[in-house]
N, C-alpha and C positions, 0 to 999 in steps of 0.2 A: 719879397718872397718869390722864389722861383716856382712857377706853376708846373714846371716839368719835374720837379722834385717829388719824391714819395712822401715828403714831410713838409710841414709848415712850422715856423718858429713862433711860439707864443710866449708871453711874459707874464709873470705874477710876482708876488712878494719875494719869492725865493730865487728869482732869476728867470732865465730862458730855458725852454724845453722843447723838444720835438714832439709834434702831434701828427699822426698820419694825415696826409693831405685830404684823403677822402672822408675822414671822420667828421661827424657833426658835433661830437663832444670836443672839449678843449683841454687846456693845460691842467686844470685842477682835477678833472676826471682822469687824465693820464697819470697824474701823480698818485691818485687813489688806487688806480689799477695796479700800479707798481708796488704800492705800500701794503695793500690788503688782499692777500691771496689766501683766504681762510677756508671758506666753505665751497668755493667753486660755483656758488649759486649767485648769479647776478640779479640786479633789479628786474631785468627783462623776464626772469623766470615767472614773475607774478604780474601778468598784464594789468590786473586791477590796480596795482601800485603805480605803474607807469601812467595809466589813464588818470588816476587820481592826482598825480603830480601835475599833469597837463591841465586838468580842470582847475586846480588851485591857481596855477599861473595865469590861466585865462581869466578867472574871476578877478585876480589882482589887477590885470591889465584893464579890464572893463571898469573896475572901481577907480583906478587911478585916472583914467580918461574922464570919468564922471566928475571927479573932484578937481579936475583941471591941472594935474601934475604930470600927465603923460600926453605926448602929441598924438594926433590921429594916425599918422603914418606908422609910428612905432607901435601903437595899439593894434593896428590892422595886421601888421606883420607878425606880432606875437600871437594874436588870436588865430590867424590862419595856420601858423606852425602848430599851435596847440590842438587845433581841430584835426589836423592830419594825424597827430599822435593818438588822439582819442579814437580815430577811425582805424588805428592799427599800424600806421606807418612809423618808421624810425625806431621801433622798439629795440632793434638790435644794437642801437647806439647807447642804450642804458646798460653800461657794462660794469659798474662798480659792484663789488661784493657786498651782499646785504649786511654782513657784520663788518663794522668799520669803527675806527675812532672818530671823535669829532661830533658826536651826538647827531649824526645824519647830515653833516655839512657836505660830505662828498656826494651823497644822493641828491641833495638840493642843487648843488653846483652842476652835477651831471645833467639834471633837467634844465637848469638855466642856460647851460652851454649849448645843448642840443637845440633848444628853442631859439636861442640867439642866432646860431649859425644857419639853421633852416630859415629863420626870419630874414637874415641877410640875403640869402639866395632869392627869397620872394621879393625883396626890395631891389634885386639886381646887383648885389655886391658879392664879393668872394667870402668864403668862410674865413673867420679870423679878423675881419675888418671891423673890429669892435667900436671904432669911432662912430660908426653909423648905427649900430645896435649892440648894446653892451649887455653881457649876462647879468652883471650886478646892477648897473645904473638904470637899466630899463626893465629887463625880465624880472629881476628881484626887487624892483622898486617897492618901498613901503613894507618890505618883508624881512624876516630873518629866517634862517634855518629853524630857529626855535619855535616859530609859529607855522611856517609853511609846511615843514616836514611832518610834524605830528598831525596837522590837519589832513594832509594827504594820506598818512598812515591810517587814521581813523576812518576816512572815507573808503580806503582800500579794503579794510576789514569788513566794513558794512557791505561793500560789493561782494566780497568773498563769502559772506555769511549766507547769501541767497542760494547759491548752489548747494551749500550744506543743508539749508532748510529743505530744498527740493529733494536732496538725497535721503534725508530722514523721512520726509513725507512718503516717498516711493517705498522705502523699506517698511515703514509702518503699515502702509496699505497692503503690501505683499504678505506681511505677517498676519494681518487681520484676515485676509482671504484664506490663508492656511488655517487660521483659527476656525473659520466657518466650515471649511472643507473637513476638518478633523473633529467636528462637534460630536460625532457619534462614536468616536474611538475612545472606549473606556480604558483607563490605564491606572497605574499606581503613582500617586504622588510620593515624594521622598523628602525627608528632612534629615540633615546631617548624614547624608548618603545611605540612610536606612529607610526601609519601607514605612510609609506613613498611612495615608488614607486614599481612597480612590478619587480620581478626577478624570476629566477628559483631556485628550491631547489638544483639543480646541481651546480649552481654558488656559492651557499652558502657553500656547502661541498668542492668544489674545493678551495675556499678561506681558509677553515680550513687546507686543505692539504698543500697549498702553504706557509702559515705562519710558519708551523712547518718545512717544508723542508729547509727553509732558514738556520736553525740552525745546520744542518748536517755539512755544510762547516765551521761554527763557531767552532764547537767541534774539527774538524780536525785541524784547525789553532791553537787552544789552545793546542792541543796535541804536536804540533811542539815546542811551547814555553816550555812546560813541559819537553821536551827531552833535554834541556840544563841544565846540572847538575854541581855540584861543587865537584864531586868525585875526590879525590886526594888533596883537600884543607885541609884535616884533621880538626884540631880544629877550626880555624877561617878563613881558606882560604889561609894561607901562605904556606901550604904543609909541615909543620914541621913533622919530623919522617918518611917521605916518600922518597923513592929514586927519584932522579930527573926525571927519565924516567917512573916512576910508573903511573902517572895520565893518560898520553896518552895511555899507555898499558891497563890500567883498562877500560877506555872508549871503546877502540877497542874491548876488550874481552866482555864487557857488551853488546855492539851492536850485536856481534855475538851470544851471548847466548840468549838475549831477542828477537832477530829478530825485533828490533826497532832501528832506526838510532839515537843513542845518540850523544850528542855534549858536549864537555867540555866548561864550561863557561870561557869567556875571562878574567873576573875579579872574581876570586873565593872568595875574601873577600866580594865583593858586593853580589855575588850569595849565600853566606852562610847566610846572614841576610835577603835578599830580598824575600818577599812573593808575589810579584806582579803577577806572573803567576797563583798562586793559587786563588788570588782575581779575576783575569780575568775569570778563568775557573768557579769559583763559580757564577760569574755574568751571565755567559752563562746559567748555570743551573737554576738560578733565572728567566732569560728571558724565558726559555722553560717552566718553571713552571707557569709563569704568562699567557703565551699563552694557555697552556694546560687547565688551570683553566677556562679561558674565554670560550674556546670551550665547556667545560663541563657545564658551566652556560647556554650556548645557547642550548645544547642538552636537558637540563632539562626544559628550557622554551618551546622549540619547541614541546616537548612531554607532556607538562603539560595538565592536564585534568583527564580522557580522554574526559569528556563531558563539563567541565566548564573551560577549559583552551585553549591554542593554538591548541593542538591536530593536528599539521601538520605532525608529525612523530610518529612512535611507536618504543620505545626501547624494546629490548628483555626482557621478564619477567624472572628475575633471582631468586626471592624468594618472599613469601608473605610479604606484606608491613606493616601490622598492627596486633597487638594483640587484637584489639577491633573493627576495621572497616573491615567487610568482603569484600573481592574482591579487596582491595586496593593493588596496586603494586607500589613500589617506585623506583626511578632512582638510585639504590644503587651503581652501578658501577661509574657513573659520580660523585656521592657524595664522594666516596672513593678517586677518583682521585683529587677532589678539596682539600680534607684534606691533601693528599700527597703534593700537590703544596704549601699549606700553610706552611707545615713543611720545605720544601725545601727553601722557602723564609726566614723563620726564621733561618735556618742553614746558609744561606748566610750572615745574619747579624752577626752571631757568628764568621764566617770566617773573616769578615771585621774587627771586633773588635780584634780578635786574631792576625791578620796580623799587625794591628796598634800597638799592645802591645809589639813588639820587642824592645829591647834596645841594643845599641852599636853593638857588633859583632855577636849577635845571637838572634833568636826569640824562647823563651822557650815555647811559646804557640802552637808550630806546631802540637803537638798531637791532640789538639782540631780541628785544620784545617784538619788534616788527617781524623779524625772521621767523621766530617761533610761532607767533599767532597765525601768520599767513601759511606757514608750513603745516601746522596742525590742522587748520581749517581745510586746506586742500587734501591732506592725507585722509582725514575723516570722510570728506565728501567722496573721494575716490574709493575708499575702502567700503563704504556703505553701498555705493553703486555696484561694486563688485559682488558684495554679499547678496544683494537683491537679485541681480541677474544671473549670477553663476552658482547660486546655492539655494536661496529660500524658495524661489519660484518653482524649483524642481524637486523639492522635498516630498517624499511619499511616506505613508505610515504602514507599519506592519500590524494591522488591526487585530488579527487572530492571536499573534504573539502577545500583544498588550493585554488582551482579554485573558489569556492563559496565565499571565503573571498576576493579574488581579485575583483570579480564581484560586491560585496556589498561595496567595500571600497570607501571612499571619496577621496582617493589618486589618483584616475583616473583623478581628476580635474587637477593635476599637468601635466599629459600627454597632456591634451587639452589646456593648457595655451598658447602655441605658436600659436594656431589656432583660439581661440575665445577670447583671451585677459585675463589679470589678473583680471580685474574687474568682468567680466562675470563668470570666474571660481570660484572666491571667493564667489560671490552671490549664484551660484548654489550649492557650497559646504555647505553654511549655510542653504539653503532651504532643501537640502537633509538630513542634520542632524536634522532639525526640523520636517520634514514630514515623514522621513523614506523612501523616494523615492530614486532611484538610480541616479547617475550622468548621465549615458547614457540615462535613461528615460527622465530626465529633458532636456537634450540637444535636443533630438528628439522632445519633446513636444513644445519647444520654437523655433524649426526650425533653430537652430544655425549651425547644421551640418546634412547631410543626413546619412541614414543608411550605404550606400556604403562608405562614407567618414569615418564614425566611424569604420567600419570593417577594413579599411586600417590602421587607427591609432592604433587599438587594435591588430594588427598583432604582434606576438612576435618579428619579425625582426625589428619592429619599437620600441617596448617597451623596449627591453632588451639590446640595444647597441646604441652607438651614431648614430643618423640618424634623418633626417627631412623628413616626408612623403610629397609627392606631391599630393595635394588633387584635382587638376584640376580646 
């Protein structure tokens, strides 16, 4: 090899190929780069995946040293290279498109080659001198793509889920604070877009908080399922080419390295092909997306107007809303979150189809599952952080307008139903709609209740929770 050249020549099953002289990746990564130009999203886009790959390779090296099949100096070089990757170095060398044929082989080899070539430098050799440290013989020892790659993917999703849990927690707390702030804002509840019965704006916002808070525990439960891995199963789960003690040692070392309690699958043949935990996790992401989109729909409705809509709340003005209509401000943050939710819901369908598409002892579509799970998790995390900081914390209430809507609503007839009867309330509601008079005005006019009795009925303590007023 000419060290003055811009390229080095490497060899594989298909023959020779040029690899950039400065690259830490090798020939198989180079071929994958040329073959798969699909999303434009490389492995390096998700640092959690790069780190997880390095952790799996480090755990494998430690286990192989422990069982006596890897030399100390090879172990030391691999571990040192992996540690650098975990600390954030060489991520730009993970260049393979996340969607790829080969069930993740290109991703696995990208990791093997970067670790091998950096390990060679640590040992004092040139990149590509694989006789001294080999991507397959040493870095990939006792592994197959079919156990190393899914183990890394599961670990990456666990890592990615924590920022999502943090983002949900922040949003829930912001919504809860608004619930407390708006506790004295009386407003109309609505069902099927029609006036229903009174509530407070605080109750509405606390309901938003509660529905999202439920999914924090669901994510944590899913992470525990993802922590059960097939590492040590090698090609199809039988453990061929691995030392009998390797699997347990590798899991133990991975737990220590990742600071996540990993568990060895009891049936590695089943675990190698089963995508059930991914489907479940994706379903939780879809559930969060659906809830989040519904909340954003409500925020857009409640802030609609400002003069010809609900106008019960004000969203922070983030940017001018029109190139032609002066003064218009749009609910751009909730709109962006809606679109994020739609994408996550679509990603879930792709995950479902990919999981179903496995055959026999392997699912070759796992790269698509990886891409969509990591993409959905990151998109939801970022969207919720945006919604919290750029929208929810700045929401204000139009208290007087909310009260006016309650006072003018025909829905007060529902509140009076137990006291003056369904026939009377129906008749009064119809008269109020025809004449423009208020329900309270008509009740007093007909002498159905006294002002004192009405005041007692219209007390928030009666209107906003289960209770029957004693009218005397």
